[in-house]
C-alpha positions as CSV (number, residue, x, y, z in Angstrom):
1,M,-31.0,82.6,-32.6
2,L,-29.5,79.4,-33.9
3,L,-26.3,80.4,-34.6
4,D,-26.2,81.9,-30.9
5,V,-26.6,78.3,-30.2
6,L,-23.4,76.4,-31.7
7,I,-21.7,79.4,-30.2
8,I,-22.4,78.3,-27.1
9,A,-22.4,74.8,-27.7
10,G,-18.7,75.3,-29.5
11,K,-18.0,77.1,-26.4
12,I,-19.0,74.2,-23.9
13,L,-17.3,71.3,-26.3
14,L,-13.8,73.3,-25.9
15,I,-14.1,73.8,-22.5
16,T,-14.8,69.8,-22.1
17,I,-12.0,69.3,-24.4
18,G,-9.7,71.3,-22.5
19,T,-10.9,70.2,-19.3
20,I,-9.9,66.4,-20.6
21,L,-6.4,67.1,-21.7
22,S,-6.1,69.3,-18.4
23,V,-7.0,66.0,-16.2
24,I,-5.2,63.7,-18.9
25,L,-1.8,65.8,-18.6
26,I,-2.2,66.0,-14.5
27,L,-2.7,62.4,-14.1
28,F,0.5,61.6,-16.1
29,L,2.4,64.1,-14.1
30,T,1.3,62.8,-11.2
31,T,1.5,59.3,-11.3
32,S,4.7,57.9,-9.6
33,V,6.6,55.6,-11.8
34,T,7.2,52.2,-9.6
35,L,9.7,49.5,-9.3
36,H,9.0,46.4,-7.8
37,V,12.5,44.6,-6.1
38,K,12.4,41.2,-4.5
39,Y,15.2,38.7,-4.1
40,D,14.4,35.1,-3.0
41,N,17.4,32.9,-4.1
42,G,17.2,35.4,-7.3
43,L,16.7,39.1,-8.6
44,S,13.3,40.2,-10.0
45,L,12.4,43.6,-11.0
46,K,9.4,45.0,-12.6
47,V,8.7,48.9,-13.6
48,K,5.7,49.9,-14.0
49,Y,3.8,53.5,-15.1
50,L,-0.2,53.6,-14.9
51,F,-1.2,50.5,-16.1
52,F,1.3,49.7,-18.4
53,T,4.2,47.1,-17.4
54,I,7.6,49.1,-18.5
55,F,10.6,46.4,-17.6
56,M,10.5,43.0,-16.2
57,S,12.7,40.8,-15.5
58,P,13.4,37.8,-15.5
59,D,10.0,38.2,-18.2
60,S,7.3,36.7,-18.0
61,P,6.8,33.7,-20.1
62,G,4.3,35.2,-22.6
63,R,6.8,37.9,-22.9
64,T,9.4,35.5,-23.4
65,N,7.9,33.7,-26.1
66,R,6.7,36.8,-28.2
67,R,10.4,38.1,-28.0
68,K,11.5,34.7,-29.4
69,R,9.7,34.6,-32.2
70,K,10.4,38.2,-32.8
71,E,13.9,37.7,-32.9
72,K,13.1,34.2,-34.9
73,K,11.7,36.5,-37.5
74,K,14.5,39.2,-37.4
75,K,16.8,36.4,-38.1
76,A,15.3,35.1,-41.0
77,K,15.2,38.4,-42.7
78,E,18.2,39.2,-42.1
79,E,19.4,35.7,-43.7
80,K,17.2,36.2,-46.9
81,Q,18.8,39.9,-47.0
82,F,22.5,38.7,-46.7
83,L,21.3,35.8,-49.4
84,K,20.4,38.5,-51.8
85,Q,23.5,40.4,-51.6
86,Q,25.5,37.3,-52.0
87,R,23.9,36.7,-55.2
88,K,24.7,40.3,-56.0
89,T,28.1,39.8,-55.1
90,D,28.9,36.5,-57.4
91,K,27.1,38.2,-60.5
92,L,29.4,40.9,-60.5
93,R,32.6,39.1,-59.7
94,R,31.6,36.7,-63.3
95,K,31.9,40.0,-64.7
96,R,34.7,40.8,-63.6
97,K,36.4,37.9,-65.1
98,R,35.0,37.7,-68.3
99,A,36.3,41.3,-68.3
100,A,39.8,40.1,-67.0
101,H,39.6,37.1,-69.9
102,L,39.4,39.8,-72.5
103,K,42.4,41.5,-71.7
104,T,44.9,41.0,-74.1
105,A,48.5,40.1,-73.2
106,G,49.8,43.9,-74.6
107,D,47.3,45.5,-72.2
108,R,48.8,43.2,-69.5
109,R,53.0,44.9,-70.6
110,A,51.7,48.1,-71.0
111,K,50.6,47.6,-67.4
112,K,53.0,46.2,-66.6
113,G,56.2,48.9,-68.0
114,K,54.5,51.9,-66.6
115,S,57.4,53.8,-65.3
116,T,57.4,54.9,-62.1
117,Q,58.0,58.5,-61.1
118,P,61.7,59.9,-61.2
119,P,63.5,60.1,-57.4
120,Q,64.2,63.9,-58.5
121,Q,60.8,64.5,-59.0
122,R,58.9,62.8,-55.8
123,S,58.2,65.1,-53.6
124,S,60.0,64.9,-49.9
125,E,59.4,65.9,-46.7
126,Y,60.6,69.4,-47.6
127,G,59.2,70.2,-50.9
128,G,61.9,68.6,-52.7
129,Q,64.5,70.1,-50.8
130,T,67.0,69.5,-47.8
131,R,66.4,70.3,-44.6
132,D,68.9,73.2,-44.4
133,Q,66.9,74.5,-47.5
134,A,63.9,74.3,-46.6
135,Y,64.8,75.9,-43.5
136,G,67.6,78.1,-44.2
137,S,70.0,78.1,-41.0
138,K,69.8,75.3,-38.1
139,S,68.8,78.2,-36.0
140,E,66.1,78.7,-37.7
141,I,64.9,74.8,-37.8
142,P,61.9,74.1,-35.4
143,D,62.6,71.7,-32.9
144,P,60.0,69.0,-32.6
145,A,60.5,68.4,-28.7
146,R,60.3,72.3,-28.1
147,K,56.8,72.1,-29.8
148,A,55.7,69.2,-28.4
149,S,56.3,70.1,-24.6
150,K,54.5,73.2,-25.7
151,A,51.1,71.3,-26.9
152,D,51.4,68.8,-23.7
153,T,51.2,72.4,-21.4
154,E,48.4,74.0,-23.9
155,G,46.8,70.1,-23.1
156,D,47.7,69.7,-19.4
157,T,46.2,73.5,-18.8
158,K,43.2,72.8,-20.9
159,S,42.0,69.7,-19.4
160,K,42.9,71.0,-15.7
161,A,40.0,74.0,-16.8
162,D,37.8,71.5,-18.2
163,L,37.8,69.1,-14.8
164,K,37.5,72.6,-13.0
165,L,34.2,73.6,-14.6
166,I,32.9,69.8,-14.6
167,M,33.6,70.5,-10.4
168,R,31.8,73.6,-11.2
169,M,28.2,72.2,-13.0
170,L,28.1,69.5,-10.7
171,D,28.5,72.0,-7.4
172,K,25.0,73.9,-9.3
173,A,23.3,71.1,-10.2
174,K,24.2,69.1,-6.4
175,P,21.2,70.6,-4.9
176,H,18.9,70.2,-7.2
177,I,20.1,66.3,-7.4
178,K,19.7,65.8,-3.6
179,R,15.8,67.1,-3.9
180,L,15.6,64.2,-6.7
181,F,16.6,61.8,-4.1
182,K,14.7,63.2,-1.4
183,K,11.2,62.8,-3.3
184,I,12.3,59.2,-3.7
185,R,9.6,57.0,-1.8
186,I,10.9,53.6,-0.7
187,T,7.7,51.5,0.8
188,G,7.1,48.2,2.6
189,L,11.0,47.4,3.0
190,L,11.3,43.9,4.6
191,V,14.8,42.4,4.8
192,D,14.8,38.8,6.5
193,I,18.1,37.0,6.3
194,M,18.9,33.8,8.1
195,V,22.8,33.4,8.5
196,G,24.3,30.0,8.3
197,G,27.4,28.0,7.5
198,D,29.2,25.0,8.6
199,D,31.6,26.6,11.4
200,A,30.2,27.8,14.6
201,A,33.2,30.8,15.1
202,K,32.6,32.3,11.1
203,T,28.7,32.1,11.5
204,A,29.4,34.3,14.5
205,I,31.6,37.2,12.5
206,S,29.2,36.8,9.2
207,Y,26.7,37.7,11.3
208,G,28.2,40.4,13.1
209,I,29.5,41.7,9.3
210,H,25.5,41.6,8.0
211,C,24.0,43.3,11.0
212,T,26.5,46.2,10.5
213,A,26.6,46.1,6.7
214,V,22.6,45.8,6.1
215,N,21.9,48.4,9.7
216,G,24.3,50.6,7.9
217,F,23.1,50.9,4.8
218,I,19.0,50.9,5.8
219,G,20.8,54.4,8.2
220,F,21.8,55.9,4.7
221,L,18.7,55.3,3.0
222,G,16.8,57.0,5.7
223,K,19.3,60.2,5.0
224,T,18.9,60.0,1.3
225,V,15.5,59.1,0.6
226,T,12.1,58.8,1.9
227,L,12.3,55.2,3.4
228,K,9.3,53.2,5.3
229,T,10.1,50.2,6.5
230,D,8.1,46.8,7.4
231,R,10.4,44.3,8.6
232,V,13.9,44.3,9.3
233,A,15.5,41.0,10.8
234,I,18.7,39.1,10.7
235,K,19.0,36.0,13.0
236,A,22.0,33.4,13.4
237,D,21.1,29.5,12.8
238,F,23.8,27.1,13.4
239,D,22.7,24.5,11.8
240,L,22.1,26.4,7.9
241,E,24.7,25.5,6.1
242,K,24.3,28.7,4.2
243,T,23.1,32.1,4.7
244,D,19.5,32.4,3.1
245,Y,18.1,36.1,2.0
246,F,14.8,37.7,1.7
247,A,14.3,40.8,0.2
248,R,11.8,43.1,-1.1
249,A,10.6,47.1,-2.0
250,T,9.0,48.9,-3.6
251,V,10.3,52.6,-5.2
252,K,8.0,55.5,-6.6
253,L,9.0,58.8,-7.8
254,R,6.3,60.9,-9.8
255,L,7.6,61.5,-13.4
256,S,6.7,65.9,-12.9
257,T,9.1,65.5,-9.9
258,L,11.7,63.6,-12.4
259,I,10.9,66.0,-15.1
260,R,11.1,69.1,-12.7
261,C,14.9,68.5,-11.3
262,A,16.2,67.7,-14.9
263,V,15.1,70.8,-16.1
264,W,16.3,72.7,-12.9
265,C,19.7,70.8,-13.3
266,A,19.7,71.4,-17.3
267,L,19.5,75.2,-16.7
268,A,21.9,75.5,-14.1
269,V,24.4,73.7,-16.1
270,K,24.0,75.9,-18.5
271,G,24.5,79.0,-16.6
272,E,27.3,78.0,-15.4
273,M,28.4,76.9,-19.1
274,E,27.7,80.3,-20.6
275,G,29.4,82.1,-18.2
276,N,32.6,80.1,-18.5
277,D,32.4,81.0,-21.8
278,I,31.6,85.1,-20.7
279,Q,34.9,84.8,-18.7
280,K,37.0,83.2,-21.6
281,Q,36.1,85.4,-24.1
282,K,37.3,88.4,-21.5
283,Q,40.5,87.0,-20.9
284,D,40.9,86.8,-24.6
285,Q,40.1,90.5,-24.9
286,N,42.7,91.2,-21.7
287,K,45.5,89.1,-23.2
288,P,47.9,91.4,-24.7
289,P,48.5,91.3,-28.8
290,K,51.1,89.2,-29.5
291,K,53.8,91.1,-31.5
292,A,54.8,90.9,-35.2
293,A,57.4,88.4,-35.9
């Protein structure tokens, strides 16, 4: 009886642990990586995932102070290691100097009087022979220019083949990349631009350029990603000395979407590379054998 109770309790515990782990995994995969973007006389970025701030620019004062303390400790450690290595180097140098002073004058003369290798025994470019002796008649001497041109041709052919392979891999990965961009959500987009300037005519021209650029960019984003705008306001103020910009937005992407698209892109590229390898093997098999010299 007791054994049956323990078995049932163990099964319940395993089911509970499995359920908790599944919930945590689902939570991690379905939670979005969030990027907060803001521009107000300077760009500020903050990347968050769950309750953690992964990246922040500019950093908060606390994070800046912690980073400075870490850099200071690292610098002190590196200086200590440098001084230790310097002491070792000085010690070795002193030993070498003492050994050099102990050498006799005869040893120095013997070292200086060593005969060099005779000219006739030196290895030359053609193994101690002349060019004609190494290659026979002049007709058998290889032409370096011909070899270089052949190598250049082979290199150009290889680079073209590599470029075609890259283009095919991009074509295979393109649908998955488009799907990834469609899953990106930009919410709370707010753009507030007050166009100003010293000259009224230049201000009017700048106003038209800003309207065209901003509206065109927002139209491109609307076709590429999932976009929700709060307000887009572009105005002209002829009394303002310079143009004032303010913008903010929140960009979100689920981690599971990013992983899935990355996996599908990798599989598509791998399949294209394997197909290219099989095609190369077939071409090599179909090539006629080289004639014996």
